C-alpha positions in Angstrom: -15.6 27.7 3.4 -12.4 28.3 5.5 -11.3 25.9 8.1 -8.9 26.4 10.8 -7.5 23.5 12.7 -5.9 23.8 15.9 -5.0 21.7 19.2 -2.1 19.5 18.1 1.1 19.2 20.2 3.4 16.7 21.9 1.9 14.2 24.1 3.3 10.9 25.7 2.0 7.6 24.8 -1.5 7.1 26.6 -2.1 10.7 26.8 -5.0 12.7 25.3 -5.4 15.9 23.1 -8.6 17.6 21.5 -8.4 19.0 18.2 -10.6 21.6 16.9 -11.6 22.7 13.5 -13.5 26.2 13.2 -15.2 26.7 9.9 -16.5 29.8 8.5 -18.5 30.4 5.2 -21.1 28.0 3.8 -22.1 24.9 5.7 -21.3 21.5 4.1 -23.0 18.0 4.8 -19.9 16.3 6.2 -16.9 17.3 8.2 -13.9 14.9 8.7 -10.6 14.5 10.2 -7.9 12.9 7.9 -4.3 12.6 8.9 -0.8 12.0 7.1 2.4 10.8 8.7 5.6 11.1 7.4 6.3 9.2 4.3 2.9 7.8 4.3 -0.4 8.8 2.5 -3.1 10.8 3.8 -5.7 8.4 5.6 -9.4 8.8 6.8 -9.6 9.2 10.6 -13.3 10.1 11.3 -16.1 11.9 10.0 -19.3 13.6 11.0 -22.5 13.8 8.9 -24.8 16.2 9.7 -27.7 14.5 8.4 -28.8 12.4 11.1 -25.6 13.4 13.5 -24.0 10.2 12.2 -20.5 9.4 12.9 -17.7 7.2 11.0 -14.5 6.1 12.5 -11.6 4.2 11.1 -10.9 1.0 12.7 -7.7 1.9 14.1 -9.3 4.7 16.3 -12.6 3.1 17.4 -12.5 3.0 21.1 -9.8 5.6 21.4 -11.1 8.7 19.4 -14.4 10.4 19.2 -15.7 13.1 16.7 -18.2 15.7 17.2 -19.5 19.0 16.0 -21.1 21.9 17.7 -23.5 23.1 15.0 -24.1 26.4 16.5 -20.4 27.3 16.8 -19.6 25.7 13.8 -16.7 23.7 15.4 -15.6 20.3 14.6 -13.7 18.2 17.3 -11.6 15.3 17.4 -11.0 14.0 21.1 -8.1 11.7 21.1 -7.4 9.4 24.0 -5.0 6.5 24.7 -2.7 7.9 22.0 0.1 5.9 20.5 3.3 6.7 18.7 1.7 5.5 15.6 -0.9 8.1 15.8 1.9 10.8 15.2 0.8 12.7 12.0 -0.4 16.1 10.8 -4.1 15.9 11.1 -6.4 17.8 8.6 -9.8 18.9 8.9 -12.1 18.6 5.6 -15.5 19.3 4.6 -17.5 18.3 1.7 -20.7 16.7 0.6 -19.7 13.1 -0.2 -22.3 10.2 -0.7 -22.5 7.8 2.0 -20.2 5.3 0.3 -17.6 7.9 -0.1 -17.3 9.6 3.4 -13.8 8.0 3.8 -12.5 9.3 0.3 -10.2 12.2 0.9 -10.6 13.4 -3.0 -14.3 13.9 -2.4 -13.9 16.7 0.0 -13.9 20.2 -1.1 -12.3 22.3 1.6 -9.3 21.6 3.8 -7.8 23.3 6.9 -4.3 23.7 7.2 -3.3 21.1 9.2 -2.1 20.6 13.1 0.9 18.4 14.0 0.2 15.8 16.6 3.5 14.0 18.0 3.2 11.2 20.5 6.1 10.2 22.4 6.7 6.6 23.6 
């Protein structure tokens, strides 16, 4: 599967952005967003599990970010609101079939997009 992420950019603190990830090829069970800030490890942001349309969010984005997927168009979205400078990172979309307990584990995902840079200014 090929994943193409887009939608990143420069935004002021408190602003909003919507990231998109277009997928082509086979369909996986779970689609997720991860991010990596300069000098830091890649971390889990959110995941969408197609079985039951279940959503998983990291604690630091709950109440601010929302993940969704247009199954007909095969596009994954990350709606980011109330952005903070610490949200600055390269955001990656990923696809795979992790078991429920491994949804947040980046090593489980089989396919990755190229990343899109989000910069939040203070």
